[in-house]
C-alpha positions as CSV (number, residue, x, y, z in Angstrom):
1,M,-33.4,16.0,-33.9
2,N,-35.9,14.2,-31.6
3,R,-37.8,11.3,-32.1
4,T,-41.2,13.1,-32.7
5,R,-39.8,15.5,-35.3
6,L,-38.1,12.4,-37.1
7,G,-41.6,11.0,-37.2
8,T,-43.2,14.3,-38.3
9,L,-40.4,14.5,-41.2
10,G,-40.8,11.0,-42.2
11,E,-44.5,11.5,-42.4
12,G,-44.3,14.8,-44.1
13,V,-41.7,13.2,-46.9
14,C,-44.1,10.3,-47.5
15,L,-47.2,12.6,-47.8
16,F,-45.6,15.1,-50.3
17,C,-44.2,12.2,-52.5
18,A,-47.7,10.6,-52.5
19,L,-49.2,14.1,-53.4
20,G,-46.6,14.3,-56.1
21,F,-47.2,11.1,-57.6
22,C,-51.2,11.5,-57.4
23,I,-50.7,14.7,-59.3
24,L,-48.7,13.4,-61.9
25,I,-51.0,10.4,-62.4
26,L,-54.1,12.8,-62.4
27,L,-52.5,15.1,-65.0
28,Q,-51.5,12.1,-67.4
29,N,-55.0,10.9,-67.2
30,L,-56.7,14.2,-68.0
31,L,-54.2,14.9,-70.9
32,R,-55.8,11.5,-72.4
33,A,-59.3,12.1,-71.3
34,A,-60.7,13.8,-74.3
35,A,-60.0,11.6,-77.1
36,P,-61.3,9.3,-78.3
37,L,-64.8,9.0,-76.9
38,G,-64.3,11.9,-74.6
39,L,-68.0,12.2,-74.0
40,V,-67.8,8.5,-72.6
41,V,-65.1,9.7,-70.2
42,L,-67.4,12.5,-69.1
43,G,-70.3,10.0,-68.8
44,G,-68.2,7.8,-66.4
45,L,-67.1,10.8,-64.3
46,L,-70.9,11.7,-64.0
47,C,-71.6,8.2,-63.1
48,A,-69.4,8.3,-60.3
49,A,-70.7,11.5,-59.1
50,A,-74.2,9.9,-59.2
51,V,-73.1,6.9,-57.3
52,L,-71.3,8.8,-54.5
53,W,-74.7,11.0,-54.2
54,L,-77.1,8.1,-54.1
55,G,-74.8,6.0,-52.0
56,G,-75.3,8.1,-48.8
57,R,-79.0,8.6,-49.3
58,V,-79.8,5.7,-47.0
59,V,-77.0,4.9,-44.6
60,L,-77.3,1.0,-43.7
61,S,-76.1,-0.8,-40.8
62,V,-72.7,-2.2,-41.0
63,R,-73.8,-5.7,-41.3
64,G,-76.5,-4.5,-44.1
65,A,-73.9,-2.7,-46.0
66,L,-71.6,-5.5,-45.8
67,L,-74.1,-8.0,-47.1
68,A,-75.2,-5.5,-50.0
69,L,-71.8,-4.8,-51.2
70,F,-70.8,-8.4,-51.0
71,L,-73.9,-9.3,-53.0
72,L,-73.4,-6.6,-55.4
73,R,-69.9,-7.4,-56.2
74,L,-70.6,-11.0,-56.4
75,A,-73.5,-10.6,-58.4
76,I,-71.8,-8.3,-61.2
77,A,-68.7,-10.7,-61.3
78,L,-70.6,-13.8,-61.8
79,G,-72.6,-11.9,-64.5
80,V,-69.3,-11.1,-66.3
81,I,-68.1,-14.7,-65.7
82,F,-71.4,-16.3,-67.3
83,F,-72.2,-13.9,-70.0
84,I,-68.6,-13.2,-71.2
85,G,-66.5,-16.0,-69.8
86,G,-62.8,-16.2,-70.5
87,Q,-59.9,-18.3,-71.9
88,P,-56.6,-18.4,-70.1
89,I,-53.7,-17.1,-72.3
90,Q,-50.1,-16.8,-71.8
91,D,-48.9,-17.0,-68.3
92,F,-52.2,-17.8,-67.1
93,Q,-52.6,-20.8,-69.6
94,T,-49.2,-22.0,-68.4
95,M,-50.4,-22.2,-64.8
96,Y,-53.7,-23.6,-65.5
97,Q,-52.4,-26.3,-67.5
98,A,-49.8,-27.0,-64.7
99,A,-52.7,-27.0,-62.1
100,Q,-54.4,-29.5,-64.3
101,E,-51.5,-31.8,-64.1
102,L,-50.9,-31.4,-60.4
103,A,-54.7,-32.2,-59.7
104,R,-54.2,-35.3,-61.3
105,G,-51.0,-36.2,-59.4
106,E,-48.7,-35.5,-62.4
107,H,-45.5,-33.2,-62.5
108,G,-44.8,-32.9,-66.1
109,Y,-45.1,-29.1,-65.7
110,L,-41.8,-29.2,-63.9
111,D,-39.9,-30.0,-67.3
112,K,-40.9,-26.4,-68.3
113,L,-38.2,-23.8,-67.9
114,Y,-40.9,-21.4,-66.6
115,F,-41.4,-23.4,-63.4
116,F,-37.6,-23.1,-62.7
117,N,-37.1,-19.6,-63.5
118,W,-40.1,-18.4,-61.9
119,A,-40.8,-21.3,-59.2
120,Y,-42.7,-18.8,-57.2
121,Q,-45.7,-19.2,-59.5
122,T,-46.1,-22.7,-58.0
123,G,-48.0,-21.4,-55.2
124,F,-51.0,-20.2,-57.1
125,V,-50.7,-23.4,-59.2
126,A,-51.3,-25.4,-56.2
127,Y,-54.3,-23.3,-55.1
128,E,-55.8,-23.8,-58.8
129,A,-55.0,-27.5,-58.4
130,L,-56.7,-27.8,-55.1
131,L,-59.9,-26.4,-56.4
132,L,-59.8,-28.4,-59.4
133,K,-59.4,-31.7,-57.2
134,L,-62.3,-30.6,-55.1
135,F,-64.6,-29.4,-57.7
136,G,-63.6,-31.3,-60.9
137,P,-62.2,-30.3,-64.2
138,G,-62.8,-26.9,-66.0
139,Q,-62.5,-23.3,-65.4
140,L,-65.9,-22.5,-63.8
141,S,-64.8,-23.3,-60.1
142,L,-61.8,-21.1,-60.3
143,Q,-63.9,-18.1,-61.9
144,I,-66.5,-18.5,-59.3
145,M,-64.0,-18.3,-56.6
146,N,-62.5,-15.2,-58.4
147,A,-66.0,-13.7,-57.8
148,L,-65.9,-14.8,-54.2
149,W,-62.4,-12.9,-53.6
150,M,-63.7,-9.8,-55.3
151,A,-66.8,-9.7,-53.2
152,G,-64.6,-10.2,-50.1
153,T,-62.1,-7.4,-51.0
154,G,-65.4,-5.1,-51.6
155,C,-66.3,-5.9,-48.0
156,L,-62.7,-5.3,-46.8
157,V,-62.6,-1.8,-48.4
158,Y,-65.8,-1.0,-46.5
159,L,-64.3,-2.2,-43.2
160,L,-61.2,-0.3,-43.6
161,A,-63.0,2.8,-44.5
162,L,-65.1,2.7,-41.3
163,D,-61.8,3.2,-39.4
164,I,-60.8,6.6,-40.9
165,L,-64.6,7.9,-42.1
166,P,-67.9,8.5,-41.0
167,R,-70.4,5.6,-41.8
168,R,-72.1,7.4,-44.7
169,T,-69.0,8.4,-46.3
170,A,-67.5,4.8,-45.9
171,Q,-70.6,3.6,-47.8
172,R,-70.3,5.8,-50.5
173,A,-66.5,5.2,-51.0
174,A,-67.2,1.4,-50.7
175,L,-70.0,1.4,-53.1
176,L,-68.0,3.5,-55.5
177,Y,-65.3,0.8,-55.6
178,A,-68.0,-2.0,-55.8
179,L,-69.2,-0.4,-59.2
180,Y,-65.6,0.4,-60.3
181,P,-65.5,-1.3,-63.8
182,A,-61.8,-2.2,-63.9
183,P,-61.7,-5.2,-61.9
184,Y,-64.7,-6.8,-63.5
185,F,-62.8,-6.8,-67.0
186,L,-60.5,-9.6,-65.2
187,A,-63.3,-11.4,-63.4
188,G,-63.3,-14.4,-65.7
189,V,-59.4,-14.4,-66.1
190,L,-57.5,-16.9,-64.1
191,T,-55.1,-14.2,-62.7
192,N,-53.5,-14.7,-59.3
193,Q,-54.6,-11.1,-58.6
194,H,-58.2,-11.7,-57.1
195,L,-56.8,-14.0,-54.4
196,A,-53.6,-12.0,-53.6
197,V,-55.5,-8.6,-53.4
198,F,-58.1,-10.1,-50.9
199,L,-55.1,-11.8,-48.8
200,F,-53.3,-8.3,-48.7
201,Y,-56.0,-6.2,-47.8
202,L,-57.2,-8.6,-45.1
203,A,-53.5,-8.4,-43.7
204,F,-54.0,-4.6,-43.5
205,Y,-57.3,-5.0,-41.8
206,V,-56.0,-7.3,-39.2
207,M,-52.8,-5.1,-38.4
208,R,-54.7,-1.8,-38.3
209,K,-54.6,-2.2,-34.6
210,P,-51.2,-3.5,-34.3
211,S,-51.3,-5.9,-31.0
212,V,-49.2,-9.0,-30.8
213,P,-51.8,-11.6,-32.0
214,R,-52.9,-9.4,-34.9
215,L,-49.3,-8.7,-36.2
216,L,-48.4,-12.4,-36.1
217,A,-51.4,-12.9,-38.0
218,A,-50.8,-10.1,-40.4
219,G,-47.4,-11.4,-41.0
220,G,-48.8,-14.9,-41.9
221,L,-51.5,-13.3,-44.2
222,L,-48.7,-11.5,-46.2
223,A,-46.7,-14.6,-46.6
224,L,-49.8,-16.4,-47.9
225,G,-50.6,-13.6,-50.3
226,N,-46.9,-13.6,-51.3
227,A,-46.9,-17.3,-52.2
228,V,-50.0,-16.4,-54.6
229,R,-48.5,-13.1,-56.0
230,A,-45.0,-12.0,-55.1
231,L,-45.6,-8.4,-54.0
232,A,-45.1,-8.5,-50.1
233,A,-41.5,-7.2,-50.1
234,V,-43.0,-3.7,-50.9
235,L,-45.8,-4.3,-48.6
236,L,-43.9,-5.6,-45.8
237,L,-41.6,-2.5,-46.0
238,A,-44.3,-0.1,-46.0
239,A,-45.9,-1.8,-43.0
240,V,-42.4,-1.9,-41.0
241,L,-42.0,1.8,-41.9
242,W,-45.7,2.5,-40.7
243,L,-44.9,1.0,-37.4
244,L,-41.6,2.5,-37.0
245,L,-43.1,6.3,-37.7
246,G,-46.3,5.5,-35.9
247,G,-44.4,4.9,-32.8
248,L,-42.4,8.1,-33.1
249,L,-45.3,10.1,-34.0
250,K,-47.2,8.8,-30.7
251,K,-44.2,9.7,-28.8
252,E,-43.3,6.1,-27.7
253,S,-39.8,4.7,-26.9
254,L,-38.2,3.0,-29.9
255,K,-38.3,-0.5,-28.2
256,P,-42.0,-1.1,-28.5
257,A,-42.1,-0.1,-32.2
258,L,-38.9,-2.3,-32.7
259,L,-40.6,-5.2,-31.1
260,R,-43.8,-4.7,-33.4
261,C,-41.7,-4.8,-36.5
262,A,-39.7,-7.8,-35.3
263,L,-43.2,-9.5,-34.7
264,L,-44.6,-8.6,-38.2
265,A,-41.6,-9.5,-39.9
266,G,-40.7,-12.5,-38.2
267,S,-43.9,-13.8,-38.6
268,Y,-43.9,-13.0,-42.2
269,F,-40.5,-14.9,-42.9
270,L,-41.5,-17.9,-40.7
271,A,-44.9,-18.4,-42.4
272,F,-43.2,-18.0,-45.9
273,A,-40.3,-20.3,-45.1
274,L,-42.9,-22.9,-44.1
275,L,-44.9,-22.6,-47.3
276,N,-41.8,-22.8,-49.4
277,F,-40.8,-25.8,-47.5
278,G,-44.1,-27.3,-48.2
279,V,-43.9,-26.8,-51.8
280,T,-40.2,-28.4,-52.0
281,A,-41.1,-31.4,-49.6
282,S,-44.3,-32.1,-51.4
283,G,-42.5,-32.3,-54.6
284,M,-44.7,-29.6,-56.1
285,N,-41.5,-27.9,-57.4
286,P,-37.7,-28.6,-56.0
287,E,-37.1,-24.8,-56.2
288,G,-39.9,-24.1,-53.7
289,L,-41.2,-20.5,-54.3
290,A,-37.9,-19.2,-55.4
291,N,-37.3,-16.4,-58.0
292,N,-34.5,-17.8,-60.3
293,Q,-34.5,-14.8,-62.7
294,P,-34.7,-11.8,-60.3
295,M,-33.3,-9.7,-63.2
296,W,-35.9,-9.9,-65.6
297,K,-38.4,-7.4,-64.5
298,F,-35.6,-5.0,-64.0
299,V,-34.4,-5.5,-67.6
300,L,-37.9,-4.9,-68.9
301,G,-38.7,-2.0,-66.7
302,L,-35.4,-0.2,-67.7
303,N,-36.0,-0.5,-71.5
304,Q,-36.1,3.0,-72.9
305,E,-37.6,1.9,-76.2
306,S,-40.5,-0.2,-74.8
307,N,-41.2,2.4,-71.9
308,G,-40.6,-0.3,-69.3
309,S,-43.0,-2.8,-70.8
310,W,-42.7,-6.5,-71.9
311,N,-41.1,-6.6,-75.2
312,Q,-40.0,-9.5,-77.6
313,A,-36.3,-8.2,-78.1
314,D,-35.6,-8.8,-74.2
315,Y,-37.3,-12.0,-74.4
316,D,-35.2,-13.2,-77.4
317,A,-32.0,-11.8,-76.0
318,Y,-31.9,-13.1,-72.3
319,L,-34.7,-16.0,-71.9
320,S,-33.2,-17.9,-74.6
321,L,-29.9,-18.0,-72.8
322,P,-29.1,-20.7,-70.3
323,T,-30.2,-19.8,-66.6
324,Q,-27.0,-18.7,-65.2
325,E,-25.8,-17.1,-68.4
326,G,-28.9,-15.3,-68.8
327,D,-28.9,-14.0,-65.2
328,A,-25.3,-12.6,-65.6
329,A,-26.1,-11.1,-69.0
330,M,-29.3,-9.5,-67.5
331,R,-27.3,-8.1,-64.5
332,A,-25.0,-6.5,-67.0
333,E,-27.8,-5.1,-68.9
334,V,-29.6,-3.7,-65.9
335,K,-26.2,-1.9,-64.9
336,H,-26.0,-0.7,-68.4
337,R,-29.6,0.8,-68.6
338,L,-29.0,2.4,-65.1
339,S,-26.1,4.2,-66.4
340,A,-28.2,6.2,-68.8
341,G,-27.9,9.2,-66.8
342,P,-30.6,10.9,-64.6
343,V,-32.4,13.0,-67.5
344,R,-33.0,9.8,-69.4
345,L,-33.9,7.8,-66.4
346,A,-36.2,10.6,-65.3
347,G,-37.7,10.6,-68.6
348,L,-38.4,6.9,-68.8
349,A,-40.1,7.2,-65.4
350,V,-42.5,9.6,-66.5
351,R,-43.5,7.7,-69.5
352,K,-43.7,4.6,-67.4
353,S,-46.1,6.2,-65.2
354,G,-48.2,7.2,-68.2
355,V,-48.2,3.5,-69.3
356,M,-49.1,1.9,-65.8
357,W,-51.4,4.6,-64.3
358,G,-52.5,6.7,-67.4
359,A,-53.3,4.2,-70.1
360,D,-56.7,2.8,-70.7
361,E,-57.4,-0.6,-69.1
362,Y,-55.9,-3.2,-71.5
363,M,-59.2,-5.4,-72.5
364,F,-57.4,-8.4,-74.3
365,W,-57.0,-10.3,-71.2
366,G,-60.8,-10.7,-70.2
367,F,-62.1,-10.0,-73.9
368,G,-59.5,-11.3,-76.2
369,H,-61.3,-14.8,-76.6
370,L,-64.3,-12.9,-78.3
371,D,-64.5,-12.1,-81.9
372,P,-63.9,-8.2,-82.1
373,Q,-66.0,-7.8,-85.2
374,A,-69.2,-9.6,-83.7
375,G,-72.2,-7.6,-83.8
376,L,-73.6,-7.0,-80.3
377,G,-76.4,-4.6,-80.5
378,P,-75.5,-1.5,-82.0
379,F,-71.9,-1.9,-81.6
380,T,-69.3,-4.6,-82.4
381,V,-67.5,-6.3,-79.5
382,N,-64.6,-4.0,-80.2
383,Q,-66.5,-1.1,-80.1
384,W,-68.1,-2.1,-76.6
385,T,-64.7,-2.7,-75.3
386,Q,-63.6,0.7,-76.0
387,I,-66.6,2.3,-74.6
388,L,-66.1,0.1,-71.4
389,A,-62.6,1.1,-71.0
390,R,-63.4,5.0,-71.4
391,G,-66.2,4.9,-69.3
392,D,-63.8,3.2,-66.6
393,K,-61.5,6.2,-67.3
394,G,-64.0,8.6,-66.1
395,V,-64.5,6.8,-62.9
396,Y,-60.9,6.3,-62.4
397,I,-60.3,10.1,-63.0
398,A,-62.9,11.0,-60.3
399,V,-61.2,8.7,-57.7
400,F,-57.9,10.1,-58.1
401,A,-59.2,13.7,-58.1
402,L,-60.8,12.8,-54.7
403,A,-57.5,11.0,-53.7
404,L,-55.5,14.2,-54.3
405,A,-57.8,16.1,-52.1
406,G,-57.6,13.1,-49.4
407,F,-53.8,13.6,-49.4
408,L,-53.9,17.6,-49.3
409,G,-56.2,17.0,-46.1
410,W,-53.7,14.6,-44.4
411,V,-50.9,17.0,-45.2
412,R,-52.8,19.7,-43.4
413,D,-54.2,17.6,-40.4
414,G,-51.3,14.9,-40.3
415,T,-52.0,11.2,-40.1
416,R,-51.1,10.8,-36.3
417,G,-49.3,7.5,-37.5
418,R,-52.7,5.7,-38.1
419,L,-54.2,3.8,-41.1
420,P,-53.8,6.7,-43.6
421,L,-49.9,6.7,-42.8
422,L,-50.1,3.0,-44.0
423,L,-52.1,3.7,-47.1
424,T,-49.9,6.4,-47.9
425,L,-46.6,4.3,-47.3
426,V,-48.2,1.5,-49.6
427,F,-49.4,4.0,-52.3
428,C,-45.7,5.5,-52.3
429,G,-44.0,2.0,-52.2
430,Y,-46.1,0.4,-55.0
431,Y,-45.7,3.5,-57.4
432,A,-42.1,3.9,-56.9
433,V,-41.2,0.2,-57.4
434,H,-42.7,0.3,-60.7
435,L,-40.7,3.1,-61.7
436,I,-37.9,0.4,-62.2
437,L,-39.9,-2.8,-62.8
438,E,-42.0,-3.7,-65.6
439,V,-45.2,-2.0,-66.1
440,Q,-48.7,-2.5,-67.5
441,S,-52.0,-1.3,-66.7
442,R,-53.2,-4.6,-65.3
443,Y,-50.8,-4.1,-62.3
444,R,-52.6,-1.2,-60.9
445,Y,-55.4,-3.6,-59.8
446,F,-53.6,-4.2,-56.4
447,L,-53.4,-0.4,-55.5
448,M,-56.8,0.7,-56.4
449,P,-58.6,-0.5,-53.2
450,A,-55.9,1.9,-51.3
451,V,-57.0,4.6,-53.8
452,F,-60.7,4.4,-53.1
453,L,-60.0,4.7,-49.4
454,I,-57.8,7.6,-49.8
455,A,-60.5,9.2,-52.1
456,G,-63.0,8.5,-49.3
457,A,-60.9,11.1,-47.2
458,G,-60.9,13.5,-49.9
459,L,-64.8,13.1,-50.4
460,E,-65.1,13.7,-46.7
461,L,-62.9,16.7,-46.7
462,L,-65.1,18.2,-49.8
463,W,-68.3,16.9,-48.6
464,P,-68.2,16.4,-44.7
465,Q,-71.0,14.5,-43.2
466,P,-72.6,15.9,-39.9
467,G,-70.8,15.5,-36.4
468,P,-67.1,15.9,-35.6
469,R,-64.4,15.0,-38.3
470,Q,-61.8,12.4,-37.0
471,V,-59.5,9.9,-37.9
472,R,-60.7,6.9,-35.8
473,L,-58.8,3.8,-34.9
474,D,-60.2,3.2,-31.5
475,N,-63.3,1.3,-30.4
476,S,-65.3,4.6,-30.4
477,P,-69.1,3.8,-31.7
478,R,-69.3,4.1,-35.4
479,R,-71.6,6.9,-36.7
């Protein structure tokens, strides 16, 4: 098999896997759409259609669109922060308390087993501590930075969309993402997701034209994002495969493609090693950014009874043990759970997909501090959160339906090894890894910007704009 055929085969396998995953996600959401509040879901879907129609009525300049999108996302996020607020709970509270101590120059948080088991959380603690040191105590500065990172991610979605879509369609897709409700449910939550997503998509934007300086910068951004939220292993693998397959599809010799892979991976590992050294040498955590309980997410993810979600039984059984004993016990349990057989494991994978990708957004993170029975206009807080979650479901279904069309278009036309292939690899990798890791609906936050970009390709296929259709990654003028 020659190299071009190998590249075409790799691209085809990736696209068909993505197509299958997308179909399953869409079916699982459609089955859950009708009840309860099915009319609210329909309303959300119609609102998404209205946004797509209105979003292309006037095409702004690139700078004008960037400014408008930035201000829109910032305003909505700040509105949520100031009117709804938020209180850190669970891991977010543990990290916030540690950041408060670190900002005062104290290291009492190191006495907690949490920061030995999951030392990699120290990166986000350092970020929070820096903000607390600069702007004083209290959550507000951290929440305002959440809003800024969210606004920045919205701009990156638009800039990435411009590389594969006409300007009008790019504007529509970016506006729909800017009005997508789910991220705002976490606006006031002290989660590491906002900053990490911004850094990872900035890395994608930088590496979309894989020159030497860009690959070196992208590797550094992936490492920085990984220090905030440990996702980069999947993303780095997707990027390396993209560079390899792209080289094959463009009929290059293998050497340049391997060199680009080495530059990206080498930059990532060097930058992450430096960050790890900095955390250790500064005394923030003698364990650096290590994961000393690497089996924990697998134990949870392979639990048949909890459908791969967090559960108290596993917590009591394994995290109550001394670290080394717990690690050995978890490795044995993972091996046992993997021996369940292909039928049971396949059933678990389908159920986990439903938990992570088919469930409504879990509203407790952003609204759990409010009295659920308090009246707010004609409804209680609890009723409002249900309405918001179901309205979000309508937008979510619309986006995945368009993404399905986008994948179908790429199956038909090919990706030529460009940005669509990277998005597809990221989609496949992130979906696949959560078939074995712990799942919850909050974890889909990272992938949704990519899904909106893919949906933009589907929108262009179904509603083409005047002018030649193309996948553009060169320096030709934007329409």
